[in-house]
C-alpha positions as CSV (number, residue, x, y, z in Angstrom):
1,X,-10.1,-8.9,6.8
2,X,-13.9,-9.0,6.9
3,X,-15.6,-5.6,6.8
4,X,-18.4,-4.7,9.2
5,X,-20.8,-4.7,6.3
6,X,-20.0,-8.4,5.5
7,X,-20.3,-9.3,9.2
8,X,-23.6,-7.5,9.4
9,X,-24.9,-9.9,6.8
10,X,-24.6,-12.6,9.4
11,X,-26.6,-10.5,11.9
12,X,-29.3,-9.9,9.3
13,X,-29.5,-13.7,8.7
14,X,-29.9,-14.2,12.4
15,X,-32.7,-11.8,12.6
16,X,-34.4,-13.4,9.6
17,X,-34.0,-16.8,11.2
18,X,-35.9,-15.6,14.2
19,X,-33.2,-15.6,16.8
20,X,-33.7,-13.6,20.0
21,X,-32.6,-10.1,18.8
22,X,-35.7,-8.0,19.4
23,X,-35.4,-5.0,21.7
24,X,-36.6,-5.2,25.3
25,X,-40.0,-3.6,25.6
26,X,-39.5,-0.1,26.9
27,X,-41.0,3.4,26.8
28,X,-37.7,5.0,25.8
29,X,-34.6,4.2,23.8
30,X,-31.8,3.9,26.2
31,X,-28.2,5.0,25.7
32,X,-25.1,4.7,28.0
33,X,-22.3,7.2,28.0
34,X,-18.8,6.1,28.9
35,X,-16.2,8.8,29.3
36,X,-13.5,10.0,31.8
37,X,-15.3,12.2,34.3
38,X,-12.4,12.3,36.7
39,X,-8.6,12.4,36.2
40,X,-6.5,14.1,33.6
41,X,-9.0,13.8,30.8
42,X,-12.0,14.8,32.9
43,X,-12.8,18.0,30.9
44,X,-13.2,15.8,27.8
45,X,-15.7,13.6,29.6
46,X,-17.6,16.5,30.9
47,X,-17.9,18.1,27.5
48,X,-19.0,14.7,26.1
49,X,-21.8,14.5,28.6
50,X,-22.9,18.1,27.7
51,X,-22.9,17.2,24.0
52,X,-24.7,13.9,24.3
53,X,-27.5,15.4,26.6
54,X,-27.9,18.4,24.2
55,X,-28.5,16.0,21.3
56,X,-31.0,13.9,23.3
57,X,-32.9,17.0,24.3
58,X,-33.0,18.3,20.7
59,X,-34.1,15.0,19.2
60,X,-36.8,14.5,21.8
61,X,-38.0,18.1,21.3
62,X,-38.6,17.5,17.6
63,X,-40.7,14.4,18.3
64,X,-38.3,11.6,19.1
65,X,-37.3,8.7,17.0
66,X,-39.6,6.3,15.0
67,X,-37.7,2.9,14.9
68,X,-38.1,0.9,11.7
69,X,-41.0,-1.3,11.9
70,X,-42.9,0.8,14.4
71,X,-45.6,3.4,13.9
72,X,-45.0,5.7,16.9
73,X,-42.1,7.8,18.0
74,X,-40.0,7.1,21.1
75,X,-37.8,9.4,23.2
76,X,-34.1,8.9,23.8
77,X,-33.0,8.5,27.4
78,X,-29.5,8.6,28.8
79,X,-29.6,5.6,31.2
80,X,-26.1,6.0,32.8
81,X,-23.1,8.3,32.6
82,X,-20.1,6.1,33.6
83,X,-16.7,7.4,34.6
84,X,-14.0,5.2,33.0
85,X,-11.2,7.4,34.5
86,X,-9.4,6.9,31.2
87,X,-8.4,3.5,32.7
88,X,-8.8,0.4,30.5
89,X,-9.7,-1.8,33.4
90,X,-12.4,0.5,34.5
91,X,-13.6,0.7,30.9
92,X,-13.9,-3.1,30.7
93,X,-15.9,-3.1,33.9
94,X,-18.3,-0.5,32.5
95,X,-18.6,-2.5,29.2
96,X,-19.8,-5.5,31.1
97,X,-22.2,-3.4,33.2
98,X,-23.7,-1.9,30.1
99,X,-24.0,-5.3,28.4
100,X,-25.9,-6.6,31.5
101,X,-28.3,-3.6,31.5
102,X,-31.0,-4.5,29.0
103,X,-32.2,-0.9,29.0
104,X,-29.0,0.2,27.3
105,X,-29.2,-0.3,23.5
106,X,-25.9,1.4,22.6
107,X,-22.8,2.9,24.2
108,X,-21.7,6.4,23.3
109,X,-18.0,6.5,24.0
110,X,-15.4,6.0,25.1
111,X,-13.0,8.8,24.3
112,X,-9.6,7.1,24.2
113,X,-8.1,4.2,22.2
114,X,-6.8,2.3,25.2
115,X,-10.2,2.2,26.9
116,X,-12.0,1.4,23.6
117,X,-9.7,-1.5,22.8
118,X,-10.2,-3.0,26.4
119,X,-13.9,-2.8,26.0
120,X,-14.2,-4.1,22.4
121,X,-13.9,-7.9,23.1
122,X,-16.8,-7.6,25.7
123,X,-19.0,-5.4,23.5
124,X,-18.5,-7.6,20.4
125,X,-18.9,-10.9,22.2
126,X,-22.2,-9.7,23.7
127,X,-23.5,-7.7,20.7
128,X,-23.6,-4.1,22.1
129,X,-22.5,-1.2,19.9
130,X,-19.7,1.1,21.2
131,X,-19.6,4.3,19.2
132,X,-16.3,5.8,20.2
133,X,-15.9,9.6,20.6
134,X,-12.2,9.7,20.3
135,X,-10.6,6.3,19.8
136,X,-8.3,6.8,16.8
137,X,-5.9,3.8,17.1
138,X,-5.6,1.8,13.9
139,X,-6.1,-1.5,15.8
140,X,-9.7,-0.4,16.6
141,X,-10.6,-0.9,12.9
142,X,-10.4,-4.7,13.5
143,X,-12.1,-4.7,16.9
144,X,-15.4,-6.2,15.6
145,X,-18.7,-5.5,14.0
146,X,-20.1,-3.6,17.0
147,X,-17.1,-1.2,17.3
148,X,-17.6,2.1,15.4
149,X,-16.0,5.6,15.8
150,X,-16.9,9.1,14.8
151,X,-13.3,10.3,14.4
152,X,-10.7,9.7,11.6
153,X,-8.1,7.0,12.4
154,X,-4.5,7.7,13.4
155,X,-3.4,6.1,10.2
156,X,-5.4,8.7,8.2
157,X,-4.6,11.7,10.4
158,X,-0.9,10.9,10.7
159,X,-0.4,10.5,7.0
160,X,-2.5,13.5,6.3
161,X,-0.5,15.9,8.4
162,X,2.8,14.3,7.2
163,X,1.9,15.0,3.6
164,X,0.5,18.5,4.5
165,X,3.7,19.4,6.4
166,X,6.0,18.2,3.6
167,X,3.9,20.1,1.0
168,X,4.4,23.4,2.8
169,X,8.2,23.2,2.0
170,X,9.1,25.0,5.3
171,X,10.4,22.1,7.4
172,X,13.1,19.6,6.4
173,X,13.8,17.9,9.7
174,X,11.4,16.5,12.2
175,X,11.3,15.3,15.8
176,X,8.5,13.4,17.4
177,X,7.4,13.2,21.1
178,X,4.6,10.7,21.9
179,X,2.6,9.3,24.8
180,X,3.6,5.7,25.3
181,X,0.1,4.2,24.9
182,X,-2.0,2.7,22.0
183,X,-2.9,6.2,20.7
184,X,0.5,7.8,20.9
185,X,2.6,4.9,19.6
186,X,0.3,4.4,16.7
187,X,0.1,8.1,15.7
188,X,3.8,8.6,16.0
189,X,4.6,5.6,13.9
190,X,2.1,6.6,11.2
191,X,3.4,10.1,11.0
192,X,7.0,9.0,10.6
193,X,6.0,6.3,8.1
194,X,4.0,8.8,6.2
195,X,6.9,11.2,5.9
196,X,9.1,8.4,4.6
197,X,6.5,7.2,2.1
198,X,6.5,10.7,0.5
199,X,10.2,10.8,0.2
200,X,11.5,12.5,3.3
201,X,14.9,10.8,4.1
202,X,15.0,8.8,7.2
203,X,18.0,10.8,8.4
204,X,15.7,13.8,8.5
205,X,13.6,12.2,11.2
206,X,16.1,13.1,13.9
207,X,14.3,12.0,17.1
208,X,11.4,9.9,18.5
209,X,11.0,10.3,22.2
210,X,8.3,8.7,24.5
211,X,6.7,9.8,27.7
212,X,4.2,8.1,30.0
213,X,0.5,9.0,30.3
214,X,0.1,11.8,32.9
215,X,3.8,12.8,32.9
216,X,4.4,16.4,33.7
217,X,8.2,16.8,33.2
218,X,9.4,16.5,29.7
219,X,12.7,18.3,30.1
220,X,14.9,15.2,29.4
221,X,13.2,14.4,26.1
222,X,13.0,18.0,25.0
223,X,16.7,18.7,25.9
224,X,17.7,15.8,23.7
225,X,15.5,17.0,20.9
226,X,16.8,20.6,21.2
227,X,20.4,19.3,20.7
228,X,19.3,17.8,17.3
229,X,17.9,21.1,16.1
230,X,14.7,19.9,14.3
231,X,12.7,22.3,12.1
232,X,9.4,20.8,13.4
233,X,8.3,19.0,16.6
234,X,5.3,16.7,16.2
235,X,3.3,16.0,19.4
236,X,1.5,12.6,19.3
237,X,-0.4,13.0,22.6
238,X,-3.3,14.7,24.3
239,X,-3.9,18.3,25.1
240,X,-2.9,18.2,28.8
241,X,0.6,16.8,28.2
242,X,0.8,18.7,24.9
243,X,0.4,22.0,26.6
244,X,3.1,21.3,29.1
245,X,5.4,20.1,26.3
246,X,4.8,23.4,24.5
247,X,5.5,25.4,27.6
248,X,8.7,23.5,28.5
249,X,9.9,23.6,24.9
250,X,9.6,27.4,25.0
251,X,11.4,27.6,28.4
252,X,14.2,25.6,26.8
253,X,14.2,27.9,23.8
254,X,13.6,24.9,21.5
255,X,13.1,26.7,18.2
256,X,10.9,24.3,16.3
257,X,7.4,24.5,14.7
258,X,4.9,22.5,16.8
259,X,2.6,20.2,14.9
260,X,-0.2,18.0,16.1
261,X,-3.6,16.4,15.4
262,X,-6.9,16.6,17.1
263,X,-5.4,15.2,20.3
264,X,-4.0,18.7,21.1
265,X,-6.9,20.5,19.3
266,X,-8.6,21.6,22.5
267,X,-9.2,25.0,24.2
268,X,-7.4,23.8,27.3
269,X,-4.2,23.3,25.2
270,X,-4.2,27.0,24.5
271,X,-5.2,28.0,28.0
272,X,-2.5,25.9,29.7
273,X,0.3,26.5,27.2
274,X,-0.4,30.2,27.2
275,X,2.0,32.2,24.9
276,X,3.8,29.0,24.1
277,X,0.8,27.8,22.1
278,X,1.1,30.6,19.6
279,X,1.9,29.3,16.1
280,X,1.0,25.7,16.9
281,X,-0.5,24.0,13.9
282,X,-2.8,21.0,14.1
283,X,-5.3,19.0,12.1
284,X,-9.0,18.7,13.0
285,X,-12.5,18.5,11.7
286,X,-14.7,21.0,13.6
287,X,-14.6,24.8,13.5
288,X,-17.0,27.6,14.4
289,X,-15.6,29.3,11.3
290,X,-17.3,26.6,9.2
291,X,-20.1,28.6,7.4
292,X,-22.3,25.7,6.5
293,X,-25.8,26.7,7.7
294,X,-26.6,23.6,9.6
295,X,-23.3,23.8,11.5
296,X,-23.9,27.4,12.3
297,X,-27.4,26.7,13.4
298,X,-26.3,23.9,15.8
299,X,-23.5,26.1,17.3
300,X,-25.9,29.0,17.7
301,X,-28.5,26.8,19.5
302,X,-25.8,25.4,21.7
303,X,-24.5,28.9,22.7
304,X,-28.0,30.1,23.4
305,X,-28.6,27.2,25.9
306,X,-25.2,27.2,27.6
307,X,-23.9,30.7,27.0
308,X,-20.5,29.5,25.7
309,X,-19.3,28.3,22.3
310,X,-19.2,24.5,21.7
311,X,-15.9,22.7,21.0
312,X,-14.9,19.5,19.2
313,X,-15.8,17.0,22.0
314,X,-19.3,18.4,22.4
315,X,-19.8,18.3,18.6
316,X,-18.6,14.6,18.4
317,X,-20.8,13.5,21.3
318,X,-23.7,15.3,19.8
319,X,-23.3,13.6,16.4
320,X,-22.8,10.2,18.1
321,X,-26.3,10.5,19.5
322,X,-27.7,11.9,16.2
323,X,-26.3,9.1,14.1
324,X,-27.5,6.5,16.6
325,X,-31.0,7.9,16.2
326,X,-30.6,7.7,12.4
327,X,-29.5,4.1,12.7
328,X,-32.6,3.2,14.7
329,X,-34.8,4.9,12.0
330,X,-33.0,2.9,9.3
331,X,-32.9,-0.6,10.9
332,X,-34.8,-0.8,14.2
333,X,-34.3,-0.5,17.9
334,X,-32.6,-3.7,19.0
335,X,-28.9,-3.8,19.8
336,X,-28.1,-5.8,16.6
337,X,-30.4,-3.6,14.4
338,X,-28.6,-0.5,15.6
339,X,-25.3,-2.0,14.5
340,X,-26.8,-2.9,11.1
341,X,-28.2,0.6,10.8
342,X,-24.9,2.3,11.6
343,X,-23.0,0.1,9.1
344,X,-25.2,1.3,6.2
345,X,-24.8,5.0,6.8
346,X,-22.4,6.0,4.0
347,X,-22.3,2.7,2.0
348,X,-26.1,2.5,1.4
349,X,-27.7,5.6,3.1
350,X,-26.8,9.3,2.8
351,X,-24.4,10.8,5.3
352,X,-26.0,12.1,8.5
353,X,-25.6,15.9,8.6
354,X,-24.6,17.1,12.1
355,X,-22.4,19.5,14.1
356,X,-19.2,18.0,12.4
357,X,-20.7,18.2,8.9
358,X,-21.2,14.9,7.0
359,X,-21.0,11.8,9.1
360,X,-20.6,8.5,7.2
361,X,-18.8,5.2,7.8
362,X,-16.7,3.1,5.5
363,X,-17.1,-0.7,5.3
364,X,-15.0,-1.1,8.5
365,X,-17.0,1.3,10.7
366,X,-14.4,4.0,10.4
367,X,-15.5,7.5,9.8
368,X,-14.9,9.1,6.4
369,X,-14.3,12.8,7.0
370,X,-12.5,15.8,5.4
371,X,-9.8,17.3,7.5
372,X,-9.1,21.0,8.3
373,X,-5.9,22.7,9.4
374,X,-5.7,25.2,12.3
375,X,-3.1,27.5,13.7
376,X,-3.1,29.2,17.1
377,X,-3.1,33.0,16.5
378,X,-3.5,35.5,19.3
379,X,-4.8,32.8,21.7
380,X,-7.4,31.4,19.3
381,X,-7.4,28.5,16.9
382,X,-8.2,29.7,13.4
383,X,-8.1,28.2,9.9
384,X,-4.5,27.9,8.6
385,X,-4.2,30.0,5.5
């Protein structure tokens, strides 16, 4: 498999040879945001919009961005906020629209793996970066040199929490319930594979039950799982369904420790699940408890402006814009130069420090990031100790 860094060599050669890769003359540096603004994942999309606009405002307030090769700064501009409805077909349509709009130099988004994978062929064929906010499917690694993400892969997260859970020595048997899409299938498979790789007997993986996106009734799957008496239940899904699963598991008196990843790491999970969320443990990579000064400063500035604390999605969207600005400073303001700039952050340039901490890519455009573990206690997600 070719890494993005190797593929970028081809792009550099194209620029050197004088091919038509220069940015369209403009007064601003245009970005497009693709996120679900309606439907079941709408709250994620709305938070992404807030985070992206907050970053643009802050960057412009401190003087804008000076693209490599230019002497004066330029402001960032959000050209379009597009609603993908968490629908791959809608996402593909948006990808083509962004490609056709010469003012858009890069896409921030999308949020989900299915939409990102549907967009990737269009984005890579036409040379426009997609910087995914929440696409964690392993298949996205191979999507092409213009496909990046700011979140750890399912392969990394699934294995991480599998090892973490086993290391606790508290749970011997596991059940999995997963959303039957690219994200859920991939995460469920990696979690189970990760357990087996570290020596958990296959017989201790007692159930693996699927549900469809936007399902609301999980009683059949949970009743089957209850009968198998697992010590832990791993949810490979998003916060909306995850909250309903937690509630219905409690109603069925399914006595199992709920585990998950960043998919359920959302305030709405706690709000919807209510008391059933108590004790849920999940992995993530953003916390207001993180005492690093630049993270605390960003969070304080956010709260001062919006009068509420930021969450994970706002932080990711913010850092997508910040790292795009850094890429423009490193390599230039054409679509291809932005891709080149992003590919060097980590391998050749220092990490970009943002709301999430250190942001840097590996050679495949996947994010290299430390993970944190959280537990829901008294209605709040806190560091697991």
